[in-house]
ChimeraX commands (.cxc) that place a marker at each C-alpha (Angstrom):
marker #1 position -21.53,-25.02,-29.27 radius 0.5
marker #1 position -19.16,-23.31,-26.84 radius 0.5
marker #1 position -20.13,-19.83,-25.76 radius 0.5
marker #1 position -17.29,-17.53,-24.86 radius 0.5
marker #1 position -17.83,-14.83,-22.31 radius 0.5
marker #1 position -15.86,-11.64,-22.82 radius 0.5
marker #1 position -15.33,-9.18,-20.03 radius 0.5
marker #1 position -15.98,-5.59,-20.94 radius 0.5
marker #1 position -12.68,-3.67,-20.75 radius 0.5
marker #1 position -12.50,-0.90,-18.15 radius 0.5
marker #1 position -13.47,2.57,-19.28 radius 0.5
marker #1 position -10.41,4.73,-19.83 radius 0.5
marker #1 position -9.80,7.62,-17.45 radius 0.5
marker #1 position -9.96,10.64,-19.72 radius 0.5
marker #1 position -6.86,12.80,-19.89 radius 0.5
marker #1 position -8.49,15.87,-18.38 radius 0.5
marker #1 position -9.58,13.90,-15.29 radius 0.5
marker #1 position -6.14,12.33,-15.05 radius 0.5
marker #1 position -4.56,15.77,-15.19 radius 0.5
marker #1 position -6.74,16.76,-12.23 radius 0.5
marker #1 position -5.35,13.76,-10.36 radius 0.5
marker #1 position -1.78,14.64,-11.31 radius 0.5
marker #1 position -2.26,18.13,-9.97 radius 0.5
marker #1 position -3.62,16.89,-6.65 radius 0.5
marker #1 position -1.50,13.77,-6.01 radius 0.5
marker #1 position 2.24,14.54,-5.70 radius 0.5
marker #1 position 3.29,10.93,-6.33 radius 0.5
marker #1 position 1.46,10.93,-9.65 radius 0.5
marker #1 position 2.75,14.39,-10.59 radius 0.5
marker #1 position 6.33,13.18,-10.10 radius 0.5
marker #1 position 6.00,10.24,-12.53 radius 0.5
marker #1 position 7.40,10.41,-16.03 radius 0.5
marker #1 position 4.85,10.18,-18.84 radius 0.5
marker #1 position 5.35,6.45,-19.44 radius 0.5
marker #1 position 4.79,5.43,-15.84 radius 0.5
marker #1 position 1.94,7.91,-15.48 radius 0.5
marker #1 position 0.17,6.20,-18.38 radius 0.5
marker #1 position 0.80,2.80,-16.81 radius 0.5
marker #1 position -0.71,4.02,-13.55 radius 0.5
marker #1 position -3.67,5.55,-15.39 radius 0.5
marker #1 position -4.49,2.15,-16.92 radius 0.5
marker #1 position -4.19,0.41,-13.54 radius 0.5
marker #1 position -6.39,3.03,-11.87 radius 0.5
marker #1 position -9.03,2.52,-14.58 radius 0.5
marker #1 position -8.91,-1.21,-13.88 radius 0.5
marker #1 position -9.28,-0.51,-10.16 radius 0.5
marker #1 position -12.35,1.68,-10.72 radius 0.5
marker #1 position -13.83,-1.00,-12.99 radius 0.5
marker #1 position -13.31,-3.90,-10.59 radius 0.5
marker #1 position -13.66,-2.37,-7.12 radius 0.5
marker #1 position -16.67,-0.83,-5.41 radius 0.5
marker #1 position -15.67,2.33,-3.53 radius 0.5
marker #1 position -18.06,2.85,-0.62 radius 0.5
marker #1 position -17.87,6.09,1.43 radius 0.5
marker #1 position -19.14,5.76,5.00 radius 0.5
marker #1 position -20.27,8.07,7.79 radius 0.5
marker #1 position -21.77,10.71,5.51 radius 0.5
marker #1 position -18.61,11.10,3.44 radius 0.5
marker #1 position -19.13,12.07,-0.20 radius 0.5
marker #1 position -16.53,11.34,-2.88 radius 0.5
marker #1 position -16.70,12.85,-6.34 radius 0.5
marker #1 position -15.20,11.13,-9.37 radius 0.5
marker #1 position -11.85,12.91,-9.03 radius 0.5
marker #1 position -11.58,11.77,-5.39 radius 0.5
marker #1 position -12.39,8.19,-6.41 radius 0.5
marker #1 position -9.78,8.32,-9.14 radius 0.5
marker #1 position -7.25,9.69,-6.66 radius 0.5
marker #1 position -7.95,6.75,-4.34 radius 0.5
marker #1 position -7.54,4.32,-7.22 radius 0.5
marker #1 position -4.25,5.90,-8.29 radius 0.5
marker #1 position -2.81,5.88,-4.77 radius 0.5
marker #1 position -3.84,2.26,-4.26 radius 0.5
marker #1 position -2.22,1.22,-7.53 radius 0.5
marker #1 position 1.16,2.88,-6.92 radius 0.5
marker #1 position 2.68,-0.43,-5.70 radius 0.5
marker #1 position 1.42,-2.22,-8.83 radius 0.5
marker #1 position 3.16,-0.24,-11.56 radius 0.5
marker #1 position 5.66,-3.05,-12.14 radius 0.5
marker #1 position 3.74,-5.97,-10.61 radius 0.5
marker #1 position 0.67,-5.35,-12.75 radius 0.5
marker #1 position -3.09,-5.77,-12.43 radius 0.5
marker #1 position -2.68,-9.25,-10.92 radius 0.5
marker #1 position -2.11,-7.37,-7.68 radius 0.5
marker #1 position -5.80,-6.43,-7.64 radius 0.5
marker #1 position -7.02,-10.01,-7.34 radius 0.5
marker #1 position -8.84,-11.46,-4.36 radius 0.5
marker #1 position -11.03,-8.62,-3.07 radius 0.5
marker #1 position -13.73,-6.30,-4.36 radius 0.5
marker #1 position -14.44,-3.32,-2.09 radius 0.5
marker #1 position -12.73,-0.19,-0.78 radius 0.5
marker #1 position -14.41,1.29,2.29 radius 0.5
marker #1 position -13.60,4.93,3.05 radius 0.5
marker #1 position -14.29,6.53,6.43 radius 0.5
marker #1 position -14.28,10.32,6.84 radius 0.5
marker #1 position -11.61,10.09,9.56 radius 0.5
marker #1 position -9.66,7.56,11.59 radius 0.5
marker #1 position -11.94,4.72,12.67 radius 0.5
marker #1 position -12.11,2.50,15.74 radius 0.5
marker #1 position -12.01,-1.29,15.76 radius 0.5
marker #1 position -12.36,-3.74,18.64 radius 0.5
marker #1 position -9.38,-6.05,19.18 radius 0.5
marker #1 position -8.94,-9.16,21.26 radius 0.5
marker #1 position -6.05,-11.58,21.63 radius 0.5
marker #1 position -4.83,-14.30,23.96 radius 0.5
marker #1 position -1.32,-13.81,25.33 radius 0.5
marker #1 position 1.29,-16.51,25.95 radius 0.5
marker #1 position -0.13,-17.13,29.42 radius 0.5
marker #1 position -3.59,-17.81,27.99 radius 0.5
marker #1 position -5.06,-14.51,29.20 radius 0.5
marker #1 position -7.60,-12.80,26.96 radius 0.5
marker #1 position -6.97,-9.09,26.30 radius 0.5
marker #1 position -9.57,-6.82,24.75 radius 0.5
marker #1 position -9.26,-3.23,23.61 radius 0.5
marker #1 position -10.01,-0.67,20.94 radius 0.5
marker #1 position -7.65,0.66,18.28 radius 0.5
marker #1 position -7.95,3.83,16.22 radius 0.5
marker #1 position -6.79,3.18,12.66 radius 0.5
marker #1 position -6.00,5.17,9.53 radius 0.5
marker #1 position -6.34,2.07,7.38 radius 0.5
marker #1 position -6.84,-1.65,7.42 radius 0.5
marker #1 position -6.59,-4.49,4.91 radius 0.5
marker #1 position -8.68,-7.55,5.61 radius 0.5
marker #1 position -6.92,-10.64,4.34 radius 0.5
marker #1 position -10.08,-11.96,2.68 radius 0.5
marker #1 position -12.17,-8.82,2.62 radius 0.5
marker #1 position -12.15,-5.12,1.83 radius 0.5
marker #1 position -9.48,-2.46,1.94 radius 0.5
marker #1 position -10.39,0.25,4.47 radius 0.5
marker #1 position -9.00,3.80,4.46 radius 0.5
marker #1 position -9.49,7.09,6.30 radius 0.5
marker #1 position -10.08,10.00,3.93 radius 0.5
marker #1 position -8.66,12.50,6.44 radius 0.5
marker #1 position -5.42,10.52,6.55 radius 0.5
marker #1 position -5.32,10.31,2.76 radius 0.5
marker #1 position -5.56,14.12,2.62 radius 0.5
marker #1 position -2.85,14.45,5.29 radius 0.5
marker #1 position -0.55,12.26,3.19 radius 0.5
marker #1 position -1.23,14.42,0.13 radius 0.5
marker #1 position -0.29,17.52,2.13 radius 0.5
marker #1 position 2.98,15.94,3.34 radius 0.5
marker #1 position 3.99,13.45,0.65 radius 0.5
marker #1 position 7.66,13.20,1.70 radius 0.5
marker #1 position 7.12,12.47,5.39 radius 0.5
marker #1 position 7.44,8.69,5.13 radius 0.5
marker #1 position 3.70,8.02,5.19 radius 0.5
marker #1 position 1.18,6.88,2.61 radius 0.5
marker #1 position -1.67,4.92,4.16 radius 0.5
marker #1 position -3.08,3.78,0.80 radius 0.5
marker #1 position 0.28,2.28,-0.15 radius 0.5
marker #1 position 0.65,0.65,3.27 radius 0.5
marker #1 position -2.69,-1.13,3.12 radius 0.5
marker #1 position -2.37,-2.05,-0.55 radius 0.5
marker #1 position 0.98,-3.67,0.20 radius 0.5
marker #1 position -0.79,-5.92,2.68 radius 0.5
marker #1 position -3.10,-6.99,-0.14 radius 0.5
marker #1 position -0.09,-7.66,-2.36 radius 0.5
marker #1 position 1.57,-9.60,0.45 radius 0.5
marker #1 position -1.50,-11.80,0.95 radius 0.5
marker #1 position -1.77,-12.88,-2.70 radius 0.5
marker #1 position 0.20,-16.07,-2.05 radius 0.5
marker #1 position -2.09,-17.02,0.84 radius 0.5
marker #1 position 0.25,-15.89,3.63 radius 0.5
marker #1 position 0.50,-12.45,5.20 radius 0.5
marker #1 position 4.17,-12.77,6.10 radius 0.5
marker #1 position 6.09,-9.90,4.52 radius 0.5
marker #1 position 6.88,-11.75,1.29 radius 0.5
marker #1 position 4.78,-11.12,-1.83 radius 0.5
marker #1 position 4.47,-13.72,-4.60 radius 0.5
marker #1 position 7.77,-13.64,-6.52 radius 0.5
marker #1 position 9.82,-15.91,-8.77 radius 0.5
marker #1 position 11.28,-18.67,-6.59 radius 0.5
marker #1 position 14.93,-17.58,-6.62 radius 0.5
marker #1 position 14.06,-13.97,-5.84 radius 0.5
marker #1 position 11.58,-15.05,-3.18 radius 0.5
marker #1 position 14.33,-16.96,-1.35 radius 0.5
marker #1 position 16.63,-13.93,-1.47 radius 0.5
marker #1 position 13.81,-11.63,-0.37 radius 0.5
marker #1 position 12.80,-13.84,2.57 radius 0.5
marker #1 position 16.42,-14.10,3.75 radius 0.5
marker #1 position 17.23,-10.39,3.40 radius 0.5
marker #1 position 13.96,-9.09,4.84 radius 0.5
marker #1 position 14.11,-11.46,7.81 radius 0.5
marker #1 position 17.64,-10.35,8.66 radius 0.5
marker #1 position 16.71,-6.68,8.28 radius 0.5
marker #1 position 13.53,-7.09,10.31 radius 0.5
marker #1 position 15.25,-8.98,13.12 radius 0.5
marker #1 position 17.95,-6.31,13.44 radius 0.5
marker #1 position 15.39,-3.48,13.34 radius 0.5
marker #1 position 13.08,-5.14,15.87 radius 0.5
marker #1 position 16.03,-5.73,18.19 radius 0.5
marker #1 position 16.85,-2.01,18.14 radius 0.5
marker #1 position 13.26,-1.12,18.92 radius 0.5
marker #1 position 13.11,-3.69,21.72 radius 0.5
marker #1 position 16.22,-2.11,23.28 radius 0.5
marker #1 position 14.58,1.32,23.19 radius 0.5
marker #1 position 17.07,2.70,20.68 radius 0.5
marker #1 position 16.16,5.51,18.30 radius 0.5
marker #1 position 15.22,4.47,14.76 radius 0.5
marker #1 position 14.90,6.80,11.80 radius 0.5
marker #1 position 12.15,4.58,10.38 radius 0.5
marker #1 position 8.77,4.39,12.08 radius 0.5
marker #1 position 9.16,1.88,14.96 radius 0.5
marker #1 position 5.76,0.43,14.03 radius 0.5
marker #1 position 7.72,-1.52,11.42 radius 0.5
marker #1 position 8.93,-3.75,14.29 radius 0.5
marker #1 position 5.39,-5.04,14.97 radius 0.5
marker #1 position 5.68,-7.97,12.53 radius 0.5
marker #1 position 7.46,-8.89,9.26 radius 0.5
marker #1 position 4.39,-7.89,7.24 radius 0.5
marker #1 position 4.34,-4.46,8.90 radius 0.5
marker #1 position 8.05,-4.05,8.22 radius 0.5
marker #1 position 7.36,-4.71,4.52 radius 0.5
marker #1 position 4.43,-2.26,4.44 radius 0.5
marker #1 position 6.20,0.53,6.35 radius 0.5
marker #1 position 9.37,0.23,4.26 radius 0.5
marker #1 position 7.17,0.41,1.17 radius 0.5
marker #1 position 5.74,3.70,2.41 radius 0.5
marker #1 position 9.28,5.05,2.70 radius 0.5
marker #1 position 10.12,3.79,-0.79 radius 0.5
marker #1 position 7.39,6.02,-2.16 radius 0.5
marker #1 position 7.65,8.97,0.22 radius 0.5
marker #1 position 11.26,9.16,1.48 radius 0.5
marker #1 position 13.45,6.86,-0.61 radius 0.5
marker #1 position 16.68,8.56,0.46 radius 0.5
marker #1 position 16.00,7.74,4.12 radius 0.5
marker #1 position 15.11,4.14,3.27 radius 0.5
marker #1 position 18.30,3.76,1.24 radius 0.5
marker #1 position 20.37,5.11,4.11 radius 0.5
marker #1 position 18.71,3.01,6.82 radius 0.5
marker #1 position 17.88,-0.21,4.95 radius 0.5
marker #1 position 19.94,-0.39,1.72 radius 0.5
marker #1 position 19.32,-4.10,1.04 radius 0.5
marker #1 position 15.57,-3.71,1.57 radius 0.5
marker #1 position 15.58,-0.58,-0.61 radius 0.5
marker #1 position 17.17,-2.56,-3.45 radius 0.5
marker #1 position 14.46,-5.23,-3.32 radius 0.5
marker #1 position 11.70,-2.61,-3.26 radius 0.5
marker #1 position 13.12,-0.76,-6.27 radius 0.5
marker #1 position 13.03,-4.06,-8.13 radius 0.5
marker #1 position 9.44,-4.74,-7.04 radius 0.5
marker #1 position 8.01,-1.25,-7.53 radius 0.5
marker #1 position 10.37,0.45,-9.94 radius 0.5
marker #1 position 12.10,3.68,-8.95 radius 0.5
marker #1 position 10.38,5.88,-6.40 radius 0.5
marker #1 position 8.59,8.88,-7.92 radius 0.5
marker #1 position 10.73,10.96,-5.55 radius 0.5
marker #1 position 14.04,9.28,-6.38 radius 0.5
marker #1 position 16.90,11.74,-6.81 radius 0.5
marker #1 position 17.38,12.70,-10.43 radius 0.5
marker link #1:1,2 radius 0.2
marker link #1:2,3 radius 0.2
marker link #1:3,4 radius 0.2
marker link #1:4,5 radius 0.2
marker link #1:5,6 radius 0.2
marker link #1:6,7 radius 0.2
marker link #1:7,8 radius 0.2
marker link #1:8,9 radius 0.2
marker link #1:9,10 radius 0.2
marker link #1:10,11 radius 0.2
marker link #1:11,12 radius 0.2
marker link #1:12,13 radius 0.2
marker link #1:13,14 radius 0.2
marker link #1:14,15 radius 0.2
marker link #1:15,16 radius 0.2
marker link #1:16,17 radius 0.2
marker link #1:17,18 radius 0.2
marker link #1:18,19 radius 0.2
marker link #1:19,20 radius 0.2
marker link #1:20,21 radius 0.2
marker link #1:21,22 radius 0.2
marker link #1:22,23 radius 0.2
marker link #1:23,24 radius 0.2
marker link #1:24,25 radius 0.2
marker link #1:25,26 radius 0.2
marker link #1:26,27 radius 0.2
marker link #1:27,28 radius 0.2
marker link #1:28,29 radius 0.2
marker link #1:29,30 radius 0.2
marker link #1:30,31 radius 0.2
marker link #1:31,32 radius 0.2
marker link #1:32,33 radius 0.2
marker link #1:33,34 radius 0.2
marker link #1:34,35 radius 0.2
marker link #1:35,36 radius 0.2
marker link #1:36,37 radius 0.2
marker link #1:37,38 radius 0.2
marker link #1:38,39 radius 0.2
marker link #1:39,40 radius 0.2
marker link #1:40,41 radius 0.2
marker link #1:41,42 radius 0.2
marker link #1:42,43 radius 0.2
marker link #1:43,44 radius 0.2
marker link #1:44,45 radius 0.2
marker link #1:45,46 radius 0.2
marker link #1:46,47 radius 0.2
marker link #1:47,48 radius 0.2
marker link #1:48,49 radius 0.2
marker link #1:49,50 radius 0.2
marker link #1:50,51 radius 0.2
marker link #1:51,52 radius 0.2
marker link #1:52,53 radius 0.2
marker link #1:53,54 radius 0.2
marker link #1:54,55 radius 0.2
marker link #1:55,56 radius 0.2
marker link #1:56,57 radius 0.2
marker link #1:57,58 radius 0.2
marker link #1:58,59 radius 0.2
marker link #1:59,60 radius 0.2
marker link #1:60,61 radius 0.2
marker link #1:61,62 radius 0.2
marker link #1:62,63 radius 0.2
marker link #1:63,64 radius 0.2
marker link #1:64,65 radius 0.2
marker link #1:65,66 radius 0.2
marker link #1:66,67 radius 0.2
marker link #1:67,68 radius 0.2
marker link #1:68,69 radius 0.2
marker link #1:69,70 radius 0.2
marker link #1:70,71 radius 0.2
marker link #1:71,72 radius 0.2
marker link #1:72,73 radius 0.2
marker link #1:73,74 radius 0.2
marker link #1:74,75 radius 0.2
marker link #1:75,76 radius 0.2
marker link #1:76,77 radius 0.2
marker link #1:77,78 radius 0.2
marker link #1:78,79 radius 0.2
marker link #1:79,80 radius 0.2
marker link #1:80,81 radius 0.2
marker link #1:81,82 radius 0.2
marker link #1:82,83 radius 0.2
marker link #1:83,84 radius 0.2
marker link #1:84,85 radius 0.2
marker link #1:85,86 radius 0.2
marker link #1:86,87 radius 0.2
marker link #1:87,88 radius 0.2
marker link #1:88,89 radius 0.2
marker link #1:89,90 radius 0.2
marker link #1:90,91 radius 0.2
marker link #1:91,92 radius 0.2
marker link #1:92,93 radius 0.2
marker link #1:93,94 radius 0.2
marker link #1:94,95 radius 0.2
marker link #1:95,96 radius 0.2
marker link #1:96,97 radius 0.2
marker link #1:97,98 radius 0.2
marker link #1:98,99 radius 0.2
marker link #1:99,100 radius 0.2
marker link #1:100,101 radius 0.2
marker link #1:101,102 radius 0.2
marker link #1:102,103 radius 0.2
marker link #1:103,104 radius 0.2
marker link #1:104,105 radius 0.2
marker link #1:105,106 radius 0.2
marker link #1:106,107 radius 0.2
marker link #1:107,108 radius 0.2
marker link #1:108,109 radius 0.2
marker link #1:109,110 radius 0.2
marker link #1:110,111 radius 0.2
marker link #1:111,112 radius 0.2
marker link #1:112,113 radius 0.2
marker link #1:113,114 radius 0.2
marker link #1:114,115 radius 0.2
marker link #1:115,116 radius 0.2
marker link #1:116,117 radius 0.2
marker link #1:117,118 radius 0.2
marker link #1:118,119 radius 0.2
marker link #1:119,120 radius 0.2
marker link #1:120,121 radius 0.2
marker link #1:121,122 radius 0.2
marker link #1:122,123 radius 0.2
marker link #1:123,124 radius 0.2
marker link #1:124,125 radius 0.2
marker link #1:125,126 radius 0.2
marker link #1:126,127 radius 0.2
marker link #1:127,128 radius 0.2
marker link #1:128,129 radius 0.2
marker link #1:129,130 radius 0.2
marker link #1:130,131 radius 0.2
marker link #1:131,132 radius 0.2
marker link #1:132,133 radius 0.2
marker link #1:133,134 radius 0.2
marker link #1:134,135 radius 0.2
marker link #1:135,136 radius 0.2
marker link #1:136,137 radius 0.2
marker link #1:137,138 radius 0.2
marker link #1:138,139 radius 0.2
marker link #1:139,140 radius 0.2
marker link #1:140,141 radius 0.2
marker link #1:141,142 radius 0.2
marker link #1:142,143 radius 0.2
marker link #1:143,144 radius 0.2
marker link #1:144,145 radius 0.2
marker link #1:145,146 radius 0.2
marker link #1:146,147 radius 0.2
marker link #1:147,148 radius 0.2
marker link #1:148,149 radius 0.2
marker link #1:149,150 radius 0.2
marker link #1:150,151 radius 0.2
marker link #1:151,152 radius 0.2
marker link #1:152,153 radius 0.2
marker link #1:153,154 radius 0.2
marker link #1:154,155 radius 0.2
marker link #1:155,156 radius 0.2
marker link #1:156,157 radius 0.2
marker link #1:157,158 radius 0.2
marker link #1:158,159 radius 0.2
marker link #1:159,160 radius 0.2
marker link #1:160,161 radius 0.2
marker link #1:161,162 radius 0.2
marker link #1:162,163 radius 0.2
marker link #1:163,164 radius 0.2
marker link #1:164,165 radius 0.2
marker link #1:165,166 radius 0.2
marker link #1:166,167 radius 0.2
marker link #1:167,168 radius 0.2
marker link #1:168,169 radius 0.2
marker link #1:169,170 radius 0.2
marker link #1:170,171 radius 0.2
marker link #1:171,172 radius 0.2
marker link #1:172,173 radius 0.2
marker link #1:173,174 radius 0.2
marker link #1:174,175 radius 0.2
marker link #1:175,176 radius 0.2
marker link #1:176,177 radius 0.2
marker link #1:177,178 radius 0.2
marker link #1:178,179 radius 0.2
marker link #1:179,180 radius 0.2
marker link #1:180,181 radius 0.2
marker link #1:181,182 radius 0.2
marker link #1:182,183 radius 0.2
marker link #1:183,184 radius 0.2
marker link #1:184,185 radius 0.2
marker link #1:185,186 radius 0.2
marker link #1:186,187 radius 0.2
marker link #1:187,188 radius 0.2
marker link #1:188,189 radius 0.2
marker link #1:189,190 radius 0.2
marker link #1:190,191 radius 0.2
marker link #1:191,192 radius 0.2
marker link #1:192,193 radius 0.2
marker link #1:193,194 radius 0.2
marker link #1:194,195 radius 0.2
marker link #1:195,196 radius 0.2
marker link #1:196,197 radius 0.2
marker link #1:197,198 radius 0.2
marker link #1:198,199 radius 0.2
marker link #1:199,200 radius 0.2
marker link #1:200,201 radius 0.2
marker link #1:201,202 radius 0.2
marker link #1:202,203 radius 0.2
marker link #1:203,204 radius 0.2
marker link #1:204,205 radius 0.2
marker link #1:205,206 radius 0.2
marker link #1:206,207 radius 0.2
marker link #1:207,208 radius 0.2
marker link #1:208,209 radius 0.2
marker link #1:209,210 radius 0.2
marker link #1:210,211 radius 0.2
marker link #1:211,212 radius 0.2
marker link #1:212,213 radius 0.2
marker link #1:213,214 radius 0.2
marker link #1:214,215 radius 0.2
marker link #1:215,216 radius 0.2
marker link #1:216,217 radius 0.2
marker link #1:217,218 radius 0.2
marker link #1:218,219 radius 0.2
marker link #1:219,220 radius 0.2
marker link #1:220,221 radius 0.2
marker link #1:221,222 radius 0.2
marker link #1:222,223 radius 0.2
marker link #1:223,224 radius 0.2
marker link #1:224,225 radius 0.2
marker link #1:225,226 radius 0.2
marker link #1:226,227 radius 0.2
marker link #1:227,228 radius 0.2
marker link #1:228,229 radius 0.2
marker link #1:229,230 radius 0.2
marker link #1:230,231 radius 0.2
marker link #1:231,232 radius 0.2
marker link #1:232,233 radius 0.2
marker link #1:233,234 radius 0.2
marker link #1:234,235 radius 0.2
marker link #1:235,236 radius 0.2
marker link #1:236,237 radius 0.2
marker link #1:237,238 radius 0.2
marker link #1:238,239 radius 0.2
marker link #1:239,240 radius 0.2
marker link #1:240,241 radius 0.2
marker link #1:241,242 radius 0.2
marker link #1:242,243 radius 0.2
marker link #1:243,244 radius 0.2
marker link #1:244,245 radius 0.2
marker link #1:245,246 radius 0.2
marker link #1:246,247 radius 0.2
marker link #1:247,248 radius 0.2
marker link #1:248,249 radius 0.2
view
């Protein structure tokens, strides 16, 4: 006899708790009712599947945990819950955190140092966020920054096994995406290398995957600027994510 194992469905986020989230998270407040409900279901799935671990004495109540889930799921409203695959834990520091870095340059010289980060996405491990930076984003939601979106986009990017600025997409679209993003990235990185001013955060020139993540932050927090500076990229991101909560009209 074959035994079938059924996973227990995630507990629904009750409407009163979700209203608390809508009042505290501007991106959620700006969604229409249909997309808000879609995000509520994704956030419930996130809370069901992921362990949220506060560190350094930080305490997170249920509303704060639901806020983190909602922010992390913003890039998945069109992509769906498949975007949550491959990892199981969200680590939350009270503030920016320090990590040791080392790399070997082209001449074979080892360089070591320490970086202070607002977030990090391990390719095969947890998502890591700074609570202080989350709160700063909530206070200034239209400033081009959303650390939870940035790091979640890295997780989305890595789903196909490569962290390269191209998420898993239908083949024809993936070819168009790779071509358009590479051209946009090369032109942007060239401007940064020449020391020219850029309206977008120059950190986007670090690598194609950072260009994807930074542009995604602008899609959610300053879509008008993204459309003006990177219209082809903006078109792809609207297709991937749906319209920005802050889209005009």
